[in-house]
Legacy VTK file of the C-alpha trace (Angstrom):
# vtk DataFile Version 3.0
C-alpha trace
ASCII
DATASET POLYDATA
POINTS 307 float
-20.514 -97.906 54.324
-24.119 -98.245 55.450
-25.531 -96.068 58.207
-26.302 -99.176 60.245
-22.712 -100.437 60.094
-21.405 -96.975 60.968
-23.642 -96.717 64.033
-22.692 -100.242 65.090
-18.998 -99.358 64.905
-19.519 -96.157 66.864
-21.574 -97.893 69.525
-19.386 -100.876 70.313
-15.589 -100.819 70.353
-12.722 -98.521 71.231
-12.614 -95.261 69.256
-9.178 -93.936 68.332
-8.169 -90.323 67.754
-4.721 -90.052 66.119
-2.470 -87.060 66.644
-1.438 -85.123 63.535
2.198 -85.478 62.483
4.244 -82.289 62.187
7.809 -81.958 60.919
10.641 -79.989 62.561
9.306 -76.782 61.001
5.806 -77.335 62.347
4.334 -78.313 58.973
2.024 -81.303 58.517
4.000 -84.427 57.610
1.600 -86.486 55.515
3.855 -89.482 54.894
4.463 -89.918 58.632
0.738 -89.457 59.238
-0.094 -92.216 56.758
2.251 -94.569 58.611
0.603 -93.647 61.914
-2.848 -94.443 60.550
-1.675 -97.827 59.307
-0.253 -98.552 62.762
-3.534 -97.499 64.388
-5.693 -99.859 62.392
-3.280 -102.742 62.886
-4.906 -102.775 66.346
-8.558 -103.759 66.996
-10.168 -100.305 66.985
-13.710 -99.816 65.732
-13.523 -96.273 64.300
-10.816 -93.703 63.570
-11.472 -89.992 64.139
-9.030 -87.803 62.186
-8.349 -84.087 62.593
-10.036 -84.195 65.980
-9.182 -82.295 69.140
-6.242 -84.634 69.776
-5.325 -84.089 66.117
-5.217 -80.297 66.616
-8.151 -79.549 64.310
-8.273 -76.033 65.748
-4.838 -75.224 64.269
-5.136 -76.752 60.798
-5.460 -74.812 57.552
-7.976 -75.728 54.878
-5.249 -77.274 52.719
-3.853 -79.294 55.624
-7.308 -80.549 56.517
-7.857 -81.650 52.929
-4.542 -83.534 52.954
-5.390 -85.233 56.238
-8.885 -86.440 55.339
-7.830 -87.563 51.862
-4.860 -89.465 53.248
-6.947 -91.032 55.998
-9.543 -92.388 53.624
-6.884 -93.562 51.149
-4.950 -95.438 53.836
-7.867 -96.845 55.815
-10.370 -97.368 53.021
-13.391 -99.286 54.284
-11.555 -101.332 56.896
-13.084 -99.210 59.663
-15.182 -96.034 59.513
-13.316 -92.742 59.245
-14.791 -89.652 60.922
-13.358 -86.143 60.557
-14.047 -82.926 62.456
-15.740 -79.785 61.254
-16.454 -76.595 63.157
-15.167 -73.079 63.834
-17.397 -70.645 61.864
-20.476 -71.824 59.961
-18.946 -71.068 56.512
-15.738 -72.902 57.459
-17.658 -75.873 58.832
-19.710 -76.186 55.653
-16.581 -75.860 53.492
-14.732 -78.494 55.527
-17.759 -80.792 55.348
-17.689 -80.580 51.544
-13.975 -81.424 51.571
-14.725 -84.463 53.748
-17.561 -85.549 51.434
-15.262 -85.365 48.412
-12.607 -87.405 50.240
-15.121 -90.161 50.995
-15.170 -89.633 54.772
-17.910 -91.680 56.468
-19.142 -89.089 58.959
-18.432 -85.816 60.742
-17.754 -84.760 64.316
-19.185 -81.272 64.812
-16.965 -79.260 67.133
-18.219 -76.335 69.269
-18.454 -72.922 67.593
-15.495 -70.576 67.570
-16.773 -68.133 70.182
-15.991 -67.400 73.816
-19.570 -68.100 74.926
-23.003 -68.426 73.394
-26.600 -69.156 74.447
-28.127 -72.587 73.919
-30.480 -71.357 71.205
-27.496 -69.859 69.365
-25.559 -73.133 69.617
-28.625 -74.959 68.299
-28.882 -72.587 65.311
-25.155 -73.065 64.652
-25.454 -76.841 64.650
-28.598 -76.889 62.540
-27.099 -74.601 59.885
-24.163 -76.979 59.445
-26.172 -80.216 59.524
-28.569 -78.808 56.946
-25.656 -78.239 54.578
-24.071 -81.685 54.525
-25.242 -85.085 53.375
-22.921 -86.862 55.798
-23.953 -88.366 59.148
-22.972 -86.060 62.007
-22.002 -86.573 65.648
-22.494 -83.504 67.828
-19.681 -82.794 70.310
-21.408 -81.405 73.385
-18.758 -79.430 75.280
-17.331 -76.038 76.311
-19.142 -73.161 74.580
-21.342 -75.426 72.461
-23.272 -77.244 75.186
-26.849 -78.143 74.266
-29.103 -79.127 77.211
-31.393 -82.154 76.694
-34.417 -80.248 75.251
-32.182 -78.574 72.662
-30.617 -81.900 71.682
-34.121 -83.289 71.254
-34.975 -80.358 68.995
-31.819 -80.838 66.936
-32.470 -84.566 66.557
-36.057 -83.902 65.470
-34.973 -81.287 62.921
-31.935 -83.056 61.442
-32.205 -86.718 60.360
-28.460 -86.849 59.666
-27.654 -86.262 63.345
-26.674 -89.780 64.390
-24.628 -89.366 67.538
-23.742 -87.367 70.605
-20.226 -87.136 71.992
-20.317 -85.929 75.578
-17.534 -83.616 76.681
-19.292 -82.266 79.761
-19.199 -85.136 82.248
-22.649 -83.936 83.356
-24.232 -87.314 84.053
-27.598 -85.845 84.983
-28.106 -84.136 81.622
-26.541 -86.995 79.676
-28.798 -89.557 81.351
-31.783 -87.290 80.634
-30.799 -87.198 76.944
-30.218 -90.951 76.711
-33.499 -91.823 78.380
-35.392 -89.263 76.280
-33.850 -89.955 72.863
-33.039 -93.636 73.341
-31.520 -95.322 70.298
-32.234 -92.316 68.073
-28.545 -91.468 68.681
-25.292 -93.271 69.389
-23.646 -92.003 72.596
-19.877 -91.557 72.971
-17.836 -90.541 75.999
-15.696 -87.542 75.170
-14.415 -86.013 78.392
-10.614 -85.607 78.089
-9.067 -88.920 79.198
-12.547 -90.456 79.105
-11.311 -93.613 80.814
-11.398 -91.735 84.116
-15.217 -91.668 84.104
-15.817 -94.628 81.793
-17.503 -96.621 84.562
-20.077 -93.866 85.048
-20.577 -93.630 81.291
-21.124 -97.381 80.974
-23.652 -97.414 83.820
-26.052 -95.214 81.835
-25.540 -96.892 78.469
-22.503 -95.162 76.939
-20.497 -98.139 75.683
-17.710 -96.344 73.824
-15.419 -93.393 74.321
-12.527 -91.622 72.666
-9.115 -92.821 73.812
-6.335 -90.284 73.285
-3.776 -92.366 75.199
-4.150 -95.020 72.488
-1.562 -92.901 70.660
1.219 -94.045 72.997
-0.111 -96.927 75.135
-2.477 -98.685 72.698
-2.254 -102.112 74.307
-3.114 -100.705 77.735
-6.005 -98.698 76.274
-7.390 -101.851 74.689
-6.879 -103.966 77.794
-8.696 -101.415 79.920
-11.618 -101.181 77.481
-11.953 -104.953 77.259
-11.872 -105.298 81.063
-14.457 -102.542 81.422
-16.871 -104.152 78.975
-16.309 -107.619 80.493
-17.022 -106.357 84.005
-13.546 -107.288 85.230
-13.527 -104.806 88.101
-10.173 -105.888 89.493
-8.342 -105.056 86.261
-10.327 -101.841 85.810
-9.426 -100.664 89.305
-5.777 -101.608 88.927
-5.319 -99.733 85.646
-7.228 -96.685 86.872
-5.224 -96.469 90.090
-1.817 -97.180 88.570
-2.043 -95.343 85.238
-5.094 -93.196 84.502
-5.399 -91.345 87.811
-1.700 -90.346 87.820
-1.976 -89.434 84.128
-4.983 -87.176 84.743
-3.154 -85.484 87.610
-0.232 -84.836 85.273
-2.552 -83.628 82.535
-4.193 -81.176 84.935
-0.954 -79.278 85.563
-1.413 -77.034 82.530
-4.155 -76.170 80.058
-3.757 -77.976 76.760
-1.847 -80.918 78.188
-4.710 -83.193 77.106
-3.097 -82.853 73.664
0.515 -81.963 74.502
1.101 -84.998 76.708
-0.192 -87.271 73.960
2.393 -85.929 71.522
5.075 -86.238 74.189
4.041 -89.839 74.808
4.219 -90.673 71.101
7.751 -89.298 71.014
8.752 -91.379 74.033
7.672 -94.647 72.364
9.541 -93.868 69.144
6.563 -92.602 67.133
7.403 -88.907 67.130
4.758 -86.628 65.616
6.566 -83.357 66.273
5.489 -80.629 68.687
2.050 -79.167 69.224
1.345 -75.857 67.551
0.901 -72.667 69.576
-1.075 -71.677 71.553
-0.419 -75.132 73.068
2.991 -75.912 74.563
4.920 -79.126 75.060
5.441 -80.492 78.592
8.476 -79.559 80.676
11.358 -82.029 80.963
10.368 -83.123 84.466
6.805 -83.738 83.299
8.066 -85.749 80.335
10.120 -87.837 82.761
6.994 -88.464 84.809
5.177 -89.513 81.643
8.000 -91.919 80.802
7.508 -93.583 84.176
3.794 -93.983 83.449
4.592 -95.620 80.115
6.712 -98.157 81.974
3.810 -98.767 84.348
1.547 -99.309 81.341
3.912 -101.935 79.945
3.922 -103.769 83.278
0.127 -103.701 83.475
-0.171 -105.183 79.987
2.459 -107.863 80.573
0.665 -108.917 83.774
-2.475 -109.983 81.917
LINES 1 308
307 0 1 2 3 4 5 6 7 8 9 10 11 12 13 14 15 16 17 18 19 20 21 22 23 24 25 26 27 28 29 30 31 32 33 34 35 36 37 38 39 40 41 42 43 44 45 46 47 48 49 50 51 52 53 54 55 56 57 58 59 60 61 62 63 64 65 66 67 68 69 70 71 72 73 74 75 76 77 78 79 80 81 82 83 84 85 86 87 88 89 90 91 92 93 94 95 96 97 98 99 100 101 102 103 104 105 106 107 108 109 110 111 112 113 114 115 116 117 118 119 120 121 122 123 124 125 126 127 128 129 130 131 132 133 134 135 136 137 138 139 140 141 142 143 144 145 146 147 148 149 150 151 152 153 154 155 156 157 158 159 160 161 162 163 164 165 166 167 168 169 170 171 172 173 174 175 176 177 178 179 180 181 182 183 184 185 186 187 188 189 190 191 192 193 194 195 196 197 198 199 200 201 202 203 204 205 206 207 208 209 210 211 212 213 214 215 216 217 218 219 220 221 222 223 224 225 226 227 228 229 230 231 232 233 234 235 236 237 238 239 240 241 242 243 244 245 246 247 248 249 250 251 252 253 254 255 256 257 258 259 260 261 262 263 264 265 266 267 268 269 270 271 272 273 274 275 276 277 278 279 280 281 282 283 284 285 286 287 288 289 290 291 292 293 294 295 296 297 298 299 300 301 302 303 304 305 306
């Protein structure tokens, strides 16, 4: 896949982030995962991000990661680009990047460092050390303890030609707009706040055309309808879906830390595409919260059928 085609796919179209299938014993279920990937790309998505935050990258072993990226590239091939995560410590990130290269992965999403907090110059050094040790194109995930302010992102882009994108997980529109206006088309910009749909209008207004959709895992048709309405400027549909589905979903998600992942796995189970439970330290939703999620899935079906 050419760099141009990769950047085009990242910059225009809905980006999907599949959950990782676990069996009843909490072990990765590769055959079920392969089926999930095939289901994902039966829909019109532009890029698939495997072993991401929604895919519980933080809890995967080296061997599991290797299975996931190899399976993803085998199943998807060149039908759409496949991006996988790297991160944690610098040695681990470099090792995982080499695994992804061997598997034929098209690009990497660089997660924040595994540290409670760090200064911006330390985060820059972390990112640069990893980018300098891979031949793959890299998207930097700007969030939590790995936030790089605009001048540091400029420095990283100047130093590392293989930095091709920025995924924003901050929701800080001032800094993001500064970066976009300063770096222009040097990078592709992706919305990455959990449940990015909730601020997708703000993203679009400053030139961020794509975002990661975790809810695609259990309401794919609604996720696609919302994205299409957003890009077409159909404000009535955008408002209706936000008010009826995404705002209640975000309120439910906000009840407990980690529900940005846990609710997605619960939703997959509710639609008959069970991927097992999340791994600790995350926890699955309570029964009353799952019931509330079931109601939202019914709302999603009604919103799609009304189109």
